[in-house]
Every structure is written in structure tokens, then in C-alpha cells.
N, C-alpha and C positions, 0 to 999 in steps of 0.2 A: 484862318488858321493854315502855317505852312512850315514846311521844313527849313530851318534856319542856316544849317552848314553842311557841308561835305557833299557827297557825290549827288544827292538828291535836293542839293539847295534850292529853294524855290518852288518845289512841288506844292501845289494847293492840296490841303487836306480837308475832307469833310468835316464839320464841326459838327455838332450834336445839342439837342435842347431837351435832354432828358434829366428829370429831377434827380439831383445827388450828384450830377457830373459838372465837371467844369475843367476847362482847358489851362494846361501850364503856359502861363504868359511867356512870351518870346524872351524879354529880357532875364526871366526867370531860367529859362531854358538855356540860353545862349551862357549865363553864369555856370549853370549845373554842368553844361557839358565841357565848358572851359575847364571846370573841376576835375572832371574825370576822363579826358582825353587818353591819359596814358594806360588807361584799363579797356579802351574801346577796340584796339586792332585784334582782329580775329576772335573777339570773345562770343561767347554764348548767354543770351540775354533771356531775362522772364520778366516780361512786363505783366504783373500779377493782377491788378485791376486796370485793365489796359484802357477802358473809355473807348476813345477814337484811334487809340494805337499810337499817338504822336511821339510819346518818350521812346518806345521801342522802334519806331520808323527813324528818328533822329539818330538812334544808336547805331542802327544799319547804314544810314547815310554817311556816318563818320567810322565805320571800318568792322563793325560787327558783323560776323558773318550767319548767326542764326538767331533766330527770335522766336519765342513763346509768347504769344499773346493769350491772355485769360481774362475772359468776363462773362458774367451769368446772365447777361442782357441781349435778348436775341436781336434787338434793334443795333445794340453796339456792335453785335460779332458782325453783321452786314456792314456796317460802317468801315470796321476794321478791314474785312474783306475788299470792299471797293478802294480803300486809302492805300492797302499793299499792293495792289494791281500793278504789274509792270515793273514790280522790284524783284531783282534778280537773285538776292540772297534767299536763304531758306527761310521760310515764315510758316510758323505752326499755329493755327488758331484753335483754341478749345473752348467750347460753351461749358464752361462749368464753375461751380462757386470756388472759393479759394481752397477751403478745406479739401474738397475733391481733388482739385489740381495739384496740391502739395503731395497728397497720398498719391495721385499717379505719378508723380515725378520721383518719389522715393520708391514706388514700387518697380519703375523702371530704369531705376539706377542713372536718373537725368540729374547733372549738376550743373550750376551755373556760375559764370564770371562777373556777373552783372544782375542784379534783381531790384527791378524798381518797385516801391511800394507807395501807392498815391490812390488810398481808396476814399470813397464818401467821406468827409471829415466827421459829420457826427455819427457815425455806426463804431468808431474807435476799434479798427480793425489791425493797426500796425502790431500792437502788443503780441496779440494772439499769432499772427503771421510769422513776426519773428521766432517766436517761442518754437513753432513748427518747423519753421528752416532750420534751426539749431538742431532741435530734436532729430530731424530727418536726415541731417547732414547735406544740405542741398547747396551749399556754398563751396566752391572750388578755394583751395588754398590761395590767399592773396585776392580772393573774390570781395566785391564790395557789394552792400545794401544800400540804396539810395530812398530815403522816406521824404515824402512830402506830405506836411500835415498842418493844421491850423492850431489846436491846443491840446492834442491829444499826451499822455503821460505815458511814456513807454521805455522798456530798457533792452539791453542786448548784451551779451557776453563778448562781443565782438568790440573793437575800440572804435570810437569816435574819431572821424579823421577831420570831419569839417561839420559846421555847424552856421547856418546863417539865415537871419530874418529877411525877407522880402514883404514890405506891406503887412498883410495879415497871415502869410504863409511862411513857413520855416521848411527849410532843407536839411536834413540831417544825413552824413554819410557814414556809415559802418564799414570797416574794413576786418576781414579774419585774420 
């Protein structure tokens, strides 16, 4: 696994073999970041179910200035720390479950330009995450939510600006 574009292009990332996690394939990541490139410059990112941190690191590599990485698995937190070594942009790593993290952001008035939602597929956490993001008003005006999923059914009050299937995965992007 590696960073595919931008400032840190070619940087190797430590993968993982923890049940319930899977890396976003390079071709999916390349298409996704091509779709959101106009949102990246100077943006604040939330990588909510961060895993290895691959999506947040790719965003930083392409112009984001700050990224919050959230995961509740201590092994993944160590991997994110290792993968974000030598990255000059601001990186905040939180070992919390997604509900705790979203409450933390609400209570500290932290908002985002881009939110990545790529939870373990079988847990169906996207709908609940979007409900809380909307309820807590965590997405900046013109911000986007990027969802990667397999078969989960979910909705948002925001507008779908892109939806695409890649093999057995889907990417859906909402804009506020």
C-alpha cells in the first residue's frame, strides 16, 4: 500500500491484517481523489474509521492542511502513528469509537471540509454516522462526505454529487 499522488507520492504505508479492515484499492483511490481534488486545498479532514490512515494521508498529500484520524483499535492507532511519521502537516490521532469522536468534535466546535466514512462493511455504521454529523453540524458549508461501502442502505439530507461502483464496492459523495 502506498500514497498514489501528491506531495508524498510513493510513500509506502504499513498495511494491516486485522479482521474487519481492508485497504482501498489504488484504482478506487485514484478515481476518488480525482473526483474530490477541488475540495482538498487547505482543507480540514476527518478520517473517521481510519484503519491505516490511507485516505487521510492521501488527502494531506494532495493539499489538505490538517487531518483527524479516528479509530478504536489500538493496533490501528499504532499503524496510523507509524504511517504519519515525517508528515509535516497537522495530524491528530484519536483512539475513540465513532460516537465518542463525533461528540468530541461537537463539544469542541470542530468542523470539517471533508469527512471520509469507510467503516467495516458488515457493521452498517454509515447511516448512524451521517445522522450524527448532520445533527451536530460538523460539516462546513460546501463540505463533502465520502462514503465507501458494499451494500449498506443509508441516506443524507445533503446532495449526492457522485456515486460509482468499483467491483463489489461503491463510493458515494455527498455535498452540503
